[in-house]
mmCIF file of the N, C-alpha and C atoms, coordinates in Angstrom:
data_MODEL
# 
_entry.id   MODEL 
# 
loop_
_atom_site.group_PDB 
_atom_site.id 
_atom_site.type_symbol 
_atom_site.label_atom_id 
_atom_site.label_alt_id 
_atom_site.label_comp_id 
_atom_site.label_asym_id 
_atom_site.label_entity_id 
_atom_site.label_seq_id 
_atom_site.pdbx_PDB_ins_code 
_atom_site.Cartn_x 
_atom_site.Cartn_y 
_atom_site.Cartn_z 
_atom_site.occupancy 
_atom_site.B_iso_or_equiv 
_atom_site.pdbx_formal_charge 
_atom_site.auth_seq_id 
_atom_site.auth_comp_id 
_atom_site.auth_asym_id 
_atom_site.auth_atom_id 
_atom_site.pdbx_PDB_model_num 
ATOM 1   N N  . UNK A 1 1  ? 0.737   -1.155 -0.040 1.00 0.00 ? 1  UNK A N  1 
ATOM 2   C CA . UNK A 1 1  ? -0.030  0.005  0.004  1.00 0.00 ? 1  UNK A CA 1 
ATOM 3   C C  . UNK A 1 1  ? 0.983   1.181  -0.062 1.00 0.00 ? 1  UNK A C  1 
ATOM 4   N N  . UNK A 1 2  ? 0.519   2.070  -0.892 1.00 0.00 ? 2  UNK A N  1 
ATOM 5   C CA . UNK A 1 2  ? 1.458   3.544  -0.802 1.00 0.00 ? 2  UNK A CA 1 
ATOM 6   C C  . UNK A 1 2  ? 1.384   4.315  0.475  1.00 0.00 ? 2  UNK A C  1 
ATOM 7   N N  . UNK A 1 3  ? 2.104   5.046  0.738  1.00 0.00 ? 3  UNK A N  1 
ATOM 8   C CA . UNK A 1 3  ? 2.289   6.024  1.988  1.00 0.00 ? 3  UNK A CA 1 
ATOM 9   C C  . UNK A 1 3  ? 1.090   7.001  1.704  1.00 0.00 ? 3  UNK A C  1 
ATOM 10  N N  . UNK A 1 4  ? 0.569   7.477  2.822  1.00 0.00 ? 4  UNK A N  1 
ATOM 11  C CA . UNK A 1 4  ? -0.431  8.295  2.847  1.00 0.00 ? 4  UNK A CA 1 
ATOM 12  C C  . UNK A 1 4  ? 0.231   9.906  2.886  1.00 0.00 ? 4  UNK A C  1 
ATOM 13  N N  . UNK A 1 5  ? -0.557  10.642 2.222  1.00 0.00 ? 5  UNK A N  1 
ATOM 14  C CA . UNK A 1 5  ? 0.272   12.099 2.280  1.00 0.00 ? 5  UNK A CA 1 
ATOM 15  C C  . UNK A 1 5  ? -0.377  12.830 3.323  1.00 0.00 ? 5  UNK A C  1 
ATOM 16  N N  . UNK A 1 6  ? 0.300   13.708 3.977  1.00 0.00 ? 6  UNK A N  1 
ATOM 17  C CA . UNK A 1 6  ? -0.013  14.588 5.066  1.00 0.00 ? 6  UNK A CA 1 
ATOM 18  C C  . UNK A 1 6  ? -0.908  15.687 4.334  1.00 0.00 ? 6  UNK A C  1 
ATOM 19  N N  . UNK A 1 7  ? -2.112  15.900 4.968  1.00 0.00 ? 7  UNK A N  1 
ATOM 20  C CA . UNK A 1 7  ? -2.676  17.186 4.618  1.00 0.00 ? 7  UNK A CA 1 
ATOM 21  C C  . UNK A 1 7  ? -1.991  18.327 5.000  1.00 0.00 ? 7  UNK A C  1 
ATOM 22  N N  . UNK A 1 8  ? -1.710  19.288 4.026  1.00 0.00 ? 8  UNK A N  1 
ATOM 23  C CA . UNK A 1 8  ? -0.850  20.412 4.311  1.00 0.00 ? 8  UNK A CA 1 
ATOM 24  C C  . UNK A 1 8  ? -1.678  21.519 5.398  1.00 0.00 ? 8  UNK A C  1 
ATOM 25  N N  . UNK A 1 9  ? -2.897  21.604 5.203  1.00 0.00 ? 9  UNK A N  1 
ATOM 26  C CA . UNK A 1 9  ? -3.698  22.498 5.935  1.00 0.00 ? 9  UNK A CA 1 
ATOM 27  C C  . UNK A 1 9  ? -3.591  21.922 7.641  1.00 0.00 ? 9  UNK A C  1 
ATOM 28  N N  . UNK A 1 10 ? -3.645  20.782 7.734  1.00 0.00 ? 10 UNK A N  1 
ATOM 29  C CA . UNK A 1 10 ? -3.693  20.180 9.123  1.00 0.00 ? 10 UNK A CA 1 
ATOM 30  C C  . UNK A 1 10 ? -2.275  20.229 9.557  1.00 0.00 ? 10 UNK A C  1 
ATOM 31  N N  . UNK A 1 11 ? -1.240  20.126 8.836  1.00 0.00 ? 11 UNK A N  1 
ATOM 32  C CA . UNK A 1 11 ? 0.287   20.053 9.392  1.00 0.00 ? 11 UNK A CA 1 
ATOM 33  C C  . UNK A 1 11 ? 0.390   21.602 9.762  1.00 0.00 ? 11 UNK A C  1 
ATOM 34  N N  . UNK A 1 12 ? -0.185  22.584 9.382  1.00 0.00 ? 12 UNK A N  1 
ATOM 35  C CA . UNK A 1 12 ? 0.005   23.911 9.735  1.00 0.00 ? 12 UNK A CA 1 
ATOM 36  C C  . UNK A 1 12 ? -0.754  24.070 11.031 1.00 0.00 ? 12 UNK A C  1 
ATOM 37  N N  . UNK A 1 13 ? -1.813  23.471 11.209 1.00 0.00 ? 13 UNK A N  1 
ATOM 38  C CA . UNK A 1 13 ? -2.687  23.767 12.342 1.00 0.00 ? 13 UNK A CA 1 
ATOM 39  C C  . UNK A 1 13 ? -2.437  22.967 13.605 1.00 0.00 ? 13 UNK A C  1 
ATOM 40  N N  . UNK A 1 14 ? -2.029  21.695 13.446 1.00 0.00 ? 14 UNK A N  1 
ATOM 41  C CA . UNK A 1 14 ? -1.671  20.905 14.484 1.00 0.00 ? 14 UNK A CA 1 
ATOM 42  C C  . UNK A 1 14 ? -0.317  20.446 14.789 1.00 0.00 ? 14 UNK A C  1 
ATOM 43  N N  . UNK A 1 15 ? 0.014   20.256 16.049 1.00 0.00 ? 15 UNK A N  1 
ATOM 44  C CA . UNK A 1 15 ? 1.431   19.572 16.409 1.00 0.00 ? 15 UNK A CA 1 
ATOM 45  C C  . UNK A 1 15 ? 1.359   18.517 17.231 1.00 0.00 ? 15 UNK A C  1 
ATOM 46  N N  . UNK A 1 16 ? 2.149   17.421 17.210 1.00 0.00 ? 16 UNK A N  1 
ATOM 47  C CA . UNK A 1 16 ? 2.088   16.417 18.084 1.00 0.00 ? 16 UNK A CA 1 
ATOM 48  C C  . UNK A 1 16 ? 2.978   16.669 19.364 1.00 0.00 ? 16 UNK A C  1 
ATOM 49  N N  . UNK A 1 17 ? 2.318   16.278 20.582 1.00 0.00 ? 17 UNK A N  1 
ATOM 50  C CA . UNK A 1 17 ? 3.146   16.500 21.786 1.00 0.00 ? 17 UNK A CA 1 
ATOM 51  C C  . UNK A 1 17 ? 4.068   15.257 22.052 1.00 0.00 ? 17 UNK A C  1 
ATOM 52  N N  . UNK A 1 18 ? 4.892   15.188 22.846 1.00 0.00 ? 18 UNK A N  1 
ATOM 53  C CA . UNK A 1 18 ? 5.681   14.144 23.261 1.00 0.00 ? 18 UNK A CA 1 
ATOM 54  C C  . UNK A 1 18 ? 5.040   12.666 23.731 1.00 0.00 ? 18 UNK A C  1 
ATOM 55  N N  . UNK A 1 19 ? 3.847   13.020 24.179 1.00 0.00 ? 19 UNK A N  1 
ATOM 56  C CA . UNK A 1 19 ? 3.144   11.834 24.425 1.00 0.00 ? 19 UNK A CA 1 
ATOM 57  C C  . UNK A 1 19 ? 2.193   11.345 23.640 1.00 0.00 ? 19 UNK A C  1 
ATOM 58  N N  . UNK A 1 20 ? 2.140   11.982 22.353 1.00 0.00 ? 20 UNK A N  1 
ATOM 59  C CA . UNK A 1 20 ? 1.423   11.516 21.184 1.00 0.00 ? 20 UNK A CA 1 
ATOM 60  C C  . UNK A 1 20 ? -0.058  12.217 21.103 1.00 0.00 ? 20 UNK A C  1 
ATOM 61  N N  . UNK A 1 21 ? -0.303  13.112 22.069 1.00 0.00 ? 21 UNK A N  1 
ATOM 62  C CA . UNK A 1 21 ? -1.629  14.071 22.080 1.00 0.00 ? 21 UNK A CA 1 
ATOM 63  C C  . UNK A 1 21 ? -1.548  14.927 20.904 1.00 0.00 ? 21 UNK A C  1 
ATOM 64  N N  . UNK A 1 22 ? -2.489  15.671 20.407 1.00 0.00 ? 22 UNK A N  1 
ATOM 65  C CA . UNK A 1 22 ? -2.375  16.586 19.436 1.00 0.00 ? 22 UNK A CA 1 
ATOM 66  C C  . UNK A 1 22 ? -2.718  17.983 19.946 1.00 0.00 ? 22 UNK A C  1 
ATOM 67  N N  . UNK A 1 23 ? -1.939  19.063 19.615 1.00 0.00 ? 23 UNK A N  1 
ATOM 68  C CA . UNK A 1 23 ? -2.147  20.302 20.259 1.00 0.00 ? 23 UNK A CA 1 
ATOM 69  C C  . UNK A 1 23 ? -2.626  21.377 19.035 1.00 0.00 ? 23 UNK A C  1 
ATOM 70  N N  . UNK A 1 24 ? -3.406  22.262 19.735 1.00 0.00 ? 24 UNK A N  1 
ATOM 71  C CA . UNK A 1 24 ? -4.006  23.263 18.644 1.00 0.00 ? 24 UNK A CA 1 
ATOM 72  C C  . UNK A 1 24 ? -4.081  24.559 19.097 1.00 0.00 ? 24 UNK A C  1 
ATOM 73  N N  . UNK A 1 25 ? -4.012  25.780 18.438 1.00 0.00 ? 25 UNK A N  1 
ATOM 74  C CA . UNK A 1 25 ? -4.353  26.984 19.033 1.00 0.00 ? 25 UNK A CA 1 
ATOM 75  C C  . UNK A 1 25 ? -5.819  27.350 19.130 1.00 0.00 ? 25 UNK A C  1 
ATOM 76  N N  . UNK A 1 26 ? -6.052  28.062 19.772 1.00 0.00 ? 26 UNK A N  1 
ATOM 77  C CA . UNK A 1 26 ? -7.441  28.654 19.947 1.00 0.00 ? 26 UNK A CA 1 
ATOM 78  C C  . UNK A 1 26 ? -8.006  29.553 19.001 1.00 0.00 ? 26 UNK A C  1 
ATOM 79  N N  . UNK A 1 27 ? -9.126  29.518 18.525 1.00 0.00 ? 27 UNK A N  1 
ATOM 80  C CA . UNK A 1 27 ? -9.730  30.583 17.613 1.00 0.00 ? 27 UNK A CA 1 
ATOM 81  C C  . UNK A 1 27 ? -10.000 31.804 18.330 1.00 0.00 ? 27 UNK A C  1 
ATOM 82  N N  . UNK A 1 28 ? -10.411 32.723 17.238 1.00 0.00 ? 28 UNK A N  1 
ATOM 83  C CA . UNK A 1 28 ? -10.759 34.040 17.708 1.00 0.00 ? 28 UNK A CA 1 
ATOM 84  C C  . UNK A 1 28 ? -9.703  35.090 18.183 1.00 0.00 ? 28 UNK A C  1 
ATOM 85  N N  . UNK A 1 29 ? -8.424  34.738 17.532 1.00 0.00 ? 29 UNK A N  1 
ATOM 86  C CA . UNK A 1 29 ? -7.325  35.646 17.969 1.00 0.00 ? 29 UNK A CA 1 
ATOM 87  C C  . UNK A 1 29 ? -6.813  36.537 16.959 1.00 0.00 ? 29 UNK A C  1 
ATOM 88  N N  . UNK A 1 30 ? -7.736  36.998 15.939 1.00 0.00 ? 30 UNK A N  1 
ATOM 89  C CA . UNK A 1 30 ? -7.135  37.866 15.018 1.00 0.00 ? 30 UNK A CA 1 
ATOM 90  C C  . UNK A 1 30 ? -7.404  39.264 15.158 1.00 0.00 ? 30 UNK A C  1 
ATOM 91  N N  . UNK A 1 31 ? -8.694  39.579 15.509 1.00 0.00 ? 31 UNK A N  1 
ATOM 92  C CA . UNK A 1 31 ? -8.929  41.046 15.817 1.00 0.00 ? 31 UNK A CA 1 
ATOM 93  C C  . UNK A 1 31 ? -10.082 41.189 16.723 1.00 0.00 ? 31 UNK A C  1 
ATOM 94  N N  . UNK A 1 32 ? -10.604 42.612 16.876 1.00 0.00 ? 32 UNK A N  1 
ATOM 95  C CA . UNK A 1 32 ? -11.699 42.900 17.724 1.00 0.00 ? 32 UNK A CA 1 
ATOM 96  C C  . UNK A 1 32 ? -11.328 42.535 19.268 1.00 0.00 ? 32 UNK A C  1 
ATOM 97  N N  . UNK A 1 33 ? -10.100 42.923 19.713 1.00 0.00 ? 33 UNK A N  1 
ATOM 98  C CA . UNK A 1 33 ? -9.763  42.733 20.958 1.00 0.00 ? 33 UNK A CA 1 
ATOM 99  C C  . UNK A 1 33 ? -10.249 43.702 22.061 1.00 0.00 ? 33 UNK A C  1 
ATOM 100 N N  . UNK A 1 34 ? -10.718 44.779 21.322 1.00 0.00 ? 34 UNK A N  1 
ATOM 101 C CA . UNK A 1 34 ? -11.208 45.922 22.448 1.00 0.00 ? 34 UNK A CA 1 
ATOM 102 C C  . UNK A 1 34 ? -12.432 45.337 23.179 1.00 0.00 ? 34 UNK A C  1 
ATOM 103 N N  . UNK A 1 35 ? -13.260 44.474 22.582 1.00 0.00 ? 35 UNK A N  1 
ATOM 104 C CA . UNK A 1 35 ? -14.614 44.198 23.004 1.00 0.00 ? 35 UNK A CA 1 
ATOM 105 C C  . UNK A 1 35 ? -14.292 42.841 23.924 1.00 0.00 ? 35 UNK A C  1 
ATOM 106 N N  . UNK A 1 36 ? -13.167 42.263 23.996 1.00 0.00 ? 36 UNK A N  1 
ATOM 107 C CA . UNK A 1 36 ? -12.981 41.222 24.983 1.00 0.00 ? 36 UNK A CA 1 
ATOM 108 C C  . UNK A 1 36 ? -12.242 41.647 26.305 1.00 0.00 ? 36 UNK A C  1 
ATOM 109 N N  . UNK A 1 37 ? -12.764 40.853 27.350 1.00 0.00 ? 37 UNK A N  1 
ATOM 110 C CA . UNK A 1 37 ? -11.917 41.264 28.453 1.00 0.00 ? 37 UNK A CA 1 
ATOM 111 C C  . UNK A 1 37 ? -10.509 40.538 28.570 1.00 0.00 ? 37 UNK A C  1 
ATOM 112 N N  . UNK A 1 38 ? -9.714  41.334 29.262 1.00 0.00 ? 38 UNK A N  1 
ATOM 113 C CA . UNK A 1 38 ? -8.275  40.851 29.503 1.00 0.00 ? 38 UNK A CA 1 
ATOM 114 C C  . UNK A 1 38 ? -8.212  39.383 29.803 1.00 0.00 ? 38 UNK A C  1 
ATOM 115 N N  . UNK A 1 39 ? -8.915  38.949 30.590 1.00 0.00 ? 39 UNK A N  1 
ATOM 116 C CA . UNK A 1 39 ? -8.973  37.549 31.084 1.00 0.00 ? 39 UNK A CA 1 
ATOM 117 C C  . UNK A 1 39 ? -9.240  36.644 29.854 1.00 0.00 ? 39 UNK A C  1 
ATOM 118 N N  . UNK A 1 40 ? -10.178 36.926 29.071 1.00 0.00 ? 40 UNK A N  1 
ATOM 119 C CA . UNK A 1 40 ? -10.442 36.307 27.750 1.00 0.00 ? 40 UNK A CA 1 
ATOM 120 C C  . UNK A 1 40 ? -9.224  36.141 26.776 1.00 0.00 ? 40 UNK A C  1 
ATOM 121 N N  . UNK A 1 41 ? -8.687  37.641 26.611 1.00 0.00 ? 41 UNK A N  1 
ATOM 122 C CA . UNK A 1 41 ? -7.523  37.492 25.642 1.00 0.00 ? 41 UNK A CA 1 
ATOM 123 C C  . UNK A 1 41 ? -6.471  36.794 26.303 1.00 0.00 ? 41 UNK A C  1 
ATOM 124 N N  . UNK A 1 42 ? -5.993  36.686 27.603 1.00 0.00 ? 42 UNK A N  1 
ATOM 125 C CA . UNK A 1 42 ? -5.103  35.974 28.227 1.00 0.00 ? 42 UNK A CA 1 
ATOM 126 C C  . UNK A 1 42 ? -5.190  34.458 28.104 1.00 0.00 ? 42 UNK A C  1 
ATOM 127 N N  . UNK A 1 43 ? -6.554  34.047 28.220 1.00 0.00 ? 43 UNK A N  1 
ATOM 128 C CA . UNK A 1 43 ? -6.788  32.609 28.063 1.00 0.00 ? 43 UNK A CA 1 
ATOM 129 C C  . UNK A 1 43 ? -6.621  32.197 26.437 1.00 0.00 ? 43 UNK A C  1 
ATOM 130 N N  . UNK A 1 44 ? -6.809  33.162 25.579 1.00 0.00 ? 44 UNK A N  1 
ATOM 131 C CA . UNK A 1 44 ? -6.891  32.699 24.254 1.00 0.00 ? 44 UNK A CA 1 
ATOM 132 C C  . UNK A 1 44 ? -5.233  32.516 23.717 1.00 0.00 ? 44 UNK A C  1 
ATOM 133 N N  . UNK A 1 45 ? -4.363  32.955 24.622 1.00 0.00 ? 45 UNK A N  1 
ATOM 134 C CA . UNK A 1 45 ? -2.992  32.983 24.240 1.00 0.00 ? 45 UNK A CA 1 
ATOM 135 C C  . UNK A 1 45 ? -2.481  31.451 24.401 1.00 0.00 ? 45 UNK A C  1 
ATOM 136 N N  . UNK A 1 46 ? -3.036  30.770 25.283 1.00 0.00 ? 46 UNK A N  1 
ATOM 137 C CA . UNK A 1 46 ? -2.617  29.274 25.494 1.00 0.00 ? 46 UNK A CA 1 
ATOM 138 C C  . UNK A 1 46 ? -2.975  28.327 24.519 1.00 0.00 ? 46 UNK A C  1 
ATOM 139 N N  . UNK A 1 47 ? -2.107  27.412 23.928 1.00 0.00 ? 47 UNK A N  1 
ATOM 140 C CA . UNK A 1 47 ? -2.563  26.247 22.934 1.00 0.00 ? 47 UNK A CA 1 
ATOM 141 C C  . UNK A 1 47 ? -3.310  25.419 23.966 1.00 0.00 ? 47 UNK A C  1 
ATOM 142 N N  . UNK A 1 48 ? -4.100  24.464 23.338 1.00 0.00 ? 48 UNK A N  1 
ATOM 143 C CA . UNK A 1 48 ? -4.737  23.428 23.967 1.00 0.00 ? 48 UNK A CA 1 
ATOM 144 C C  . UNK A 1 48 ? -4.892  22.132 23.249 1.00 0.00 ? 48 UNK A C  1 
ATOM 145 N N  . UNK A 1 49 ? -5.238  21.068 23.931 1.00 0.00 ? 49 UNK A N  1 
ATOM 146 C CA . UNK A 1 49 ? -5.259  19.812 23.187 1.00 0.00 ? 49 UNK A CA 1 
ATOM 147 C C  . UNK A 1 49 ? -6.617  19.692 22.568 1.00 0.00 ? 49 UNK A C  1 
ATOM 148 N N  . UNK A 1 50 ? -6.561  18.907 21.285 1.00 0.00 ? 50 UNK A N  1 
ATOM 149 C CA . UNK A 1 50 ? -7.779  18.794 20.659 1.00 0.00 ? 50 UNK A CA 1 
ATOM 150 C C  . UNK A 1 50 ? -8.680  17.573 21.386 1.00 0.00 ? 50 UNK A C  1 
ATOM 151 N N  . UNK A 1 51 ? -9.950  17.784 21.305 1.00 0.00 ? 51 UNK A N  1 
ATOM 152 C CA . UNK A 1 51 ? -10.953 16.827 21.967 1.00 0.00 ? 51 UNK A CA 1 
ATOM 153 C C  . UNK A 1 51 ? -10.784 15.400 21.657 1.00 0.00 ? 51 UNK A C  1 
ATOM 154 N N  . UNK A 1 52 ? -11.209 14.407 22.413 1.00 0.00 ? 52 UNK A N  1 
ATOM 155 C CA . UNK A 1 52 ? -10.979 13.018 21.887 1.00 0.00 ? 52 UNK A CA 1 
ATOM 156 C C  . UNK A 1 52 ? -11.801 12.750 20.846 1.00 0.00 ? 52 UNK A C  1 
ATOM 157 N N  . UNK A 1 53 ? -13.116 13.328 20.641 1.00 0.00 ? 53 UNK A N  1 
ATOM 158 C CA . UNK A 1 53 ? -13.936 12.983 19.448 1.00 0.00 ? 53 UNK A CA 1 
ATOM 159 C C  . UNK A 1 53 ? -13.161 13.507 18.251 1.00 0.00 ? 53 UNK A C  1 
ATOM 160 N N  . UNK A 1 54 ? -12.367 14.407 18.181 1.00 0.00 ? 54 UNK A N  1 
ATOM 161 C CA . UNK A 1 54 ? -11.724 14.966 16.759 1.00 0.00 ? 54 UNK A CA 1 
ATOM 162 C C  . UNK A 1 54 ? -10.455 14.101 16.631 1.00 0.00 ? 54 UNK A C  1 
ATOM 163 N N  . UNK A 1 55 ? -10.107 13.406 17.680 1.00 0.00 ? 55 UNK A N  1 
ATOM 164 C CA . UNK A 1 55 ? -8.613  12.663 17.592 1.00 0.00 ? 55 UNK A CA 1 
ATOM 165 C C  . UNK A 1 55 ? -8.460  11.701 16.230 1.00 0.00 ? 55 UNK A C  1 
ATOM 166 N N  . UNK A 1 56 ? -9.494  10.993 16.038 1.00 0.00 ? 56 UNK A N  1 
ATOM 167 C CA . UNK A 1 56 ? -9.527  9.969  15.009 1.00 0.00 ? 56 UNK A CA 1 
ATOM 168 C C  . UNK A 1 56 ? -9.169  10.756 13.559 1.00 0.00 ? 56 UNK A C  1 
ATOM 169 N N  . UNK A 1 57 ? -10.050 11.669 13.335 1.00 0.00 ? 57 UNK A N  1 
ATOM 170 C CA . UNK A 1 57 ? -9.891  12.327 12.119 1.00 0.00 ? 57 UNK A CA 1 
ATOM 171 C C  . UNK A 1 57 ? -8.688  13.217 11.922 1.00 0.00 ? 57 UNK A C  1 
ATOM 172 N N  . UNK A 1 58 ? -8.255  13.819 12.930 1.00 0.00 ? 58 UNK A N  1 
ATOM 173 C CA . UNK A 1 58 ? -7.003  14.556 12.863 1.00 0.00 ? 58 UNK A CA 1 
ATOM 174 C C  . UNK A 1 58 ? -5.647  13.615 12.724 1.00 0.00 ? 58 UNK A C  1 
ATOM 175 N N  . UNK A 1 59 ? -5.609  12.357 13.365 1.00 0.00 ? 59 UNK A N  1 
ATOM 176 C CA . UNK A 1 59 ? -4.670  11.502 13.159 1.00 0.00 ? 59 UNK A CA 1 
ATOM 177 C C  . UNK A 1 59 ? -4.692  10.943 11.866 1.00 0.00 ? 59 UNK A C  1 
ATOM 178 N N  . UNK A 1 60 ? -5.824  10.867 11.142 1.00 0.00 ? 60 UNK A N  1 
ATOM 179 C CA . UNK A 1 60 ? -5.799  10.348 9.715  1.00 0.00 ? 60 UNK A CA 1 
ATOM 180 C C  . UNK A 1 60 ? -5.162  11.424 8.812  1.00 0.00 ? 60 UNK A C  1 
ATOM 181 N N  . UNK A 1 61 ? -5.262  12.644 9.278  1.00 0.00 ? 61 UNK A N  1 
ATOM 182 C CA . UNK A 1 61 ? -4.710  13.806 8.204  1.00 0.00 ? 61 UNK A CA 1 
ATOM 183 C C  . UNK A 1 61 ? -3.249  13.762 8.639  1.00 0.00 ? 61 UNK A C  1 
ATOM 184 N N  . UNK A 1 62 ? -2.826  13.613 9.766  1.00 0.00 ? 62 UNK A N  1 
ATOM 185 C CA . UNK A 1 62 ? -1.224  13.561 10.033 1.00 0.00 ? 62 UNK A CA 1 
ATOM 186 C C  . UNK A 1 62 ? -0.806  12.140 10.137 1.00 0.00 ? 62 UNK A C  1 
ATOM 187 N N  . UNK A 1 63 ? -0.475  11.492 9.112  1.00 0.00 ? 63 UNK A N  1 
ATOM 188 C CA . UNK A 1 63 ? -0.218  10.129 9.106  1.00 0.00 ? 63 UNK A CA 1 
ATOM 189 C C  . UNK A 1 63 ? 1.209   9.732  9.905  1.00 0.00 ? 63 UNK A C  1 
ATOM 190 N N  . UNK A 1 64 ? 2.243   10.672 9.770  1.00 0.00 ? 64 UNK A N  1 
ATOM 191 C CA . UNK A 1 64 ? 3.346   10.526 10.493 1.00 0.00 ? 64 UNK A CA 1 
ATOM 192 C C  . UNK A 1 64 ? 3.738   11.089 11.840 1.00 0.00 ? 64 UNK A C  1 
# 
């Protein structure tokens, strides 16, 4: 069977952690920060792990 190609869009959005989980950045980080509270902006800075329900589809997009 031939090797699966990595989806370029997924490769730009997701990174694997050392333990094999998949990390993502949070949404809503481009503009309109004046209407957000400082707490909300601070929380959006941190990356987070993808949910377990999305794990299977994202792993398929990142075969390596």
